[in-house]
N, C-alpha and C positions, 0 to 999 in steps of 0.2 A: 407780311407775315400775319397769320391768324392770331386773334386775341385768345387768351386762355379762357376756358369755360368758367362762368361764374358759379355754376351749379353742376354737380356730378349727375350722371345718368340715374343712379340710384336715388339721389335726393329728388330729382325731378319726378321720377315715377312715384315715390312715396308722397310727395306734395300733391300730385295730381289725383291720387286714388280717392281721397275724400271729396274732391271737387266733382269727379264723375258720379260719385254716390249722391251728392247733394243736388247737382243740376241735371244729371243724365247726359248722355252723349250729345243729343241735339240741343239741349239747353245750355251747354257750356261752350261759349264762343271762344275763339282763339285769343281775343283781347283779354278776357277774364282769366283764361288759363295762363297767359303770360304774366299778368299782373300778380297773380297769386303764387306762381311757381318761380318766377324770374326768367322763364324762357322767352325768347324772342320768336317771332314768326319764322325768321330765317333759321334759327337753330332747330325749331320744331320740324321744318322741312328738310334741313340738311342732315340732321342726326337721325330722325325717325322716318322721314319721308311723308310727313303730314300728320294731321290730327288723327285720322283713322288708324294709321299704323302705330301712332303713339298710344292711342286708346287700347289697341291690341296688346302692346307691350305692358301697359298698366295692368290689364287683365291677367297676362302671363305672370307678372310679378306677384299679383294678388294670389293666384293659384299656387305658385311656388311657395309662397309664405304660409298658406293655409291648408295645403293639400293633406298634410298629416292629420290635421284636425278633422278634415272632411271625409277622409277615407280611412277605414280601420286597417291596421296592419294585417298582412296576409301571411299565414303560416303555410308556406309552399309545400313543405314536406307532408303536412296533414292533408292538404288539398290533393297532392299526387296520390297518397295512399287511398283516399276516398274514391278516386277514379279507377284505381287498380282493383278495388274490392268488388 
């Protein structure tokens, strides 16, 4: 029977985000990533399919968290009216 995860997916993504900012993708090795997040190499591969896919998940989480601040709200009605005019 599998052991329960020590850290949730959301916690792992949040913990890894500043590490990728600090070290960059190539500067952050899996040993450091594991030591700072609590992930094992096995869980990194089993859950996310490796470091690259985990990095993409971290970037997706970052964008989901910050996209409202990055993109202004769109007034779709006003936008449609401007195309009809």
